[in-house]
C-alpha positions as YAML, in Angstrom:
chain: A
units: angstrom
residues:
- id: 1
  name: MET
  ca: [87.99, 113.07, 85.08]
- id: 2
  name: PRO
  ca: [91.46, 112.96, 84.95]
- id: 3
  name: GLU
  ca: [93.13, 109.34, 84.03]
- id: 4
  name: ARG
  ca: [96.46, 107.44, 83.62]
- id: 5
  name: THR
  ca: [97.08, 104.08, 82.06]
- id: 6
  name: ALA
  ca: [100.13, 102.33, 83.61]
- id: 7
  name: THR
  ca: [102.05, 99.12, 82.74]
- id: 8
  name: VAL
  ca: [102.81, 97.04, 85.99]
- id: 9
  name: ALA
  ca: [106.74, 96.54, 86.39]
- id: 10
  name: SER
  ca: [107.19, 94.25, 89.05]
- id: 11
  name: ARG
  ca: [108.08, 91.05, 88.02]
- id: 12
  name: VAL
  ca: [105.23, 89.41, 90.32]
- id: 13
  name: GLY
  ca: [102.79, 91.71, 89.39]
- id: 14
  name: LEU
  ca: [101.00, 93.92, 92.12]
- id: 15
  name: HIS
  ca: [101.43, 91.06, 94.61]
- id: 16
  name: ALA
  ca: [102.80, 91.51, 98.20]
- id: 17
  name: ARG
  ca: [105.58, 93.82, 98.29]
- id: 18
  name: PRO
  ca: [104.74, 95.65, 95.30]
- id: 19
  name: ALA
  ca: [101.10, 95.79, 96.04]
- id: 20
  name: ALA
  ca: [102.27, 97.47, 99.64]
- id: 21
  name: ILE
  ca: [104.49, 100.02, 98.26]
- id: 22
  name: PHE
  ca: [101.62, 101.27, 95.83]
- id: 23
  name: ALA
  ca: [98.89, 101.20, 98.08]
- id: 24
  name: GLU
  ca: [100.85, 103.34, 100.58]
- id: 25
  name: ALA
  ca: [101.58, 105.61, 97.61]
- id: 26
  name: ALA
  ca: [97.98, 105.69, 96.63]
- id: 27
  name: GLY
  ca: [96.65, 106.43, 100.44]
- id: 28
  name: GLU
  ca: [99.35, 109.49, 100.77]
- id: 29
  name: GLN
  ca: [97.91, 111.38, 97.92]
- id: 30
  name: PRO
  ca: [95.37, 114.46, 98.33]
- id: 31
  name: VAL
  ca: [92.80, 112.98, 96.23]
- id: 32
  name: GLU
  ca: [90.90, 109.13, 96.18]
- id: 33
  name: VAL
  ca: [92.43, 107.03, 93.39]
- id: 34
  name: THR
  ca: [91.04, 104.03, 91.97]
- id: 35
  name: ILE
  ca: [92.85, 101.45, 89.79]
- id: 36
  name: ALA
  ca: [91.17, 98.73, 87.37]
- id: 37
  name: LEU
  ca: [92.83, 96.28, 84.55]
- id: 38
  name: ALA
  ca: [92.30, 98.36, 81.06]
- id: 39
  name: GLY
  ca: [89.34, 97.37, 79.68]
- id: 40
  name: THR
  ca: [87.44, 97.21, 82.85]
- id: 41
  name: PRO
  ca: [84.14, 99.55, 83.11]
- id: 42
  name: ALA
  ca: [85.06, 102.64, 85.24]
- id: 43
  name: ASP
  ca: [82.34, 101.78, 87.67]
- id: 44
  name: GLU
  ca: [84.16, 98.53, 88.58]
- id: 45
  name: ALA
  ca: [87.37, 100.42, 89.68]
- id: 46
  name: MET
  ca: [88.66, 99.32, 93.23]
- id: 47
  name: ASP
  ca: [90.47, 101.68, 95.59]
- id: 48
  name: ALA
  ca: [94.08, 101.99, 94.89]
- id: 49
  name: SER
  ca: [94.92, 102.52, 98.36]
- id: 50
  name: SER
  ca: [93.53, 99.15, 99.52]
- id: 51
  name: ILE
  ca: [96.05, 96.34, 99.62]
- id: 52
  name: LEU
  ca: [93.23, 93.81, 99.35]
- id: 53
  name: SER
  ca: [91.74, 95.31, 96.30]
- id: 54
  name: LEU
  ca: [95.03, 95.41, 94.59]
- id: 55
  name: MET
  ca: [95.83, 91.86, 95.34]
- id: 56
  name: SER
  ca: [92.36, 90.76, 93.91]
- id: 57
  name: LEU
  ca: [92.80, 92.90, 90.71]
- id: 58
  name: GLY
  ca: [95.23, 90.27, 89.38]
- id: 59
  name: ALA
  ca: [97.28, 92.37, 87.72]
- id: 60
  name: GLU
  ca: [100.37, 90.72, 86.24]
- id: 61
  name: PHE
  ca: [103.71, 91.61, 85.06]
- id: 62
  name: GLY
  ca: [103.11, 93.80, 81.68]
- id: 63
  name: ALA
  ca: [99.29, 94.48, 82.76]
- id: 64
  name: GLN
  ca: [97.99, 97.66, 81.81]
- id: 65
  name: VAL
  ca: [95.91, 99.39, 84.63]
- id: 66
  name: VAL
  ca: [93.90, 102.51, 84.42]
- id: 67
  name: LEU
  ca: [94.12, 104.88, 87.32]
- id: 68
  name: ARG
  ca: [91.46, 107.72, 87.98]
- id: 69
  name: ALA
  ca: [91.22, 110.59, 90.36]
- id: 70
  name: GLU
  ca: [88.95, 113.63, 90.65]
- id: 71
  name: GLY
  ca: [89.55, 116.97, 92.45]
- id: 72
  name: GLU
  ca: [92.32, 119.52, 93.08]
- id: 73
  name: GLY
  ca: [96.18, 117.57, 92.73]
- id: 74
  name: ALA
  ca: [94.66, 114.63, 90.79]
- id: 75
  name: GLU
  ca: [96.65, 115.08, 87.66]
- id: 76
  name: GLU
  ca: [99.85, 115.21, 90.02]
- id: 77
  name: ALA
  ca: [99.02, 112.30, 92.06]
- id: 78
  name: LEU
  ca: [98.12, 110.15, 89.02]
- id: 79
  name: ASP
  ca: [101.59, 111.16, 87.64]
- id: 80
  name: ALA
  ca: [103.24, 110.03, 90.81]
- id: 81
  name: LEU
  ca: [101.19, 106.79, 91.04]
- id: 82
  name: VAL
  ca: [102.46, 105.49, 87.36]
- id: 83
  name: LYS
  ca: [105.80, 106.16, 88.37]
- id: 84
  name: VAL
  ca: [105.36, 103.89, 91.20]
- id: 85
  name: LEU
  ca: [103.45, 100.92, 89.03]
- id: 86
  name: GLU
  ca: [106.26, 101.54, 86.33]
- id: 87
  name: THR
  ca: [109.44, 100.71, 88.38]
- id: 88
  name: ASP
  ca: [110.05, 97.06, 89.25]
- id: 89
  name: HIS
  ca: [110.13, 96.83, 93.07]
- id: 90
  name: ASP
  ca: [111.12, 93.40, 93.17]
- id: 91
  name: ALA
  ca: [114.76, 94.29, 91.24]
- id: 92
  name: ALA
  ca: [117.63, 92.97, 93.16]
...
């Protein structure tokens, strides 16, 4: 299963606006994507398109998260989502 590790760049972490932006981007992908804090077992990963899951993840600024997806288009989907996570959506 393809996976990518990304660093949360938004200063407030995956909360409020950054979580909404990421959840929308994840929902637009052609495959289902899961997210978990680095070091969390894969079977405890959450739905990356769920804003509630993202906010309950507790991913703060600088946290490492692991994205996983499977199926046609998974590699491209993960690459696109890493870019979203590694952008500071709270920059003025």
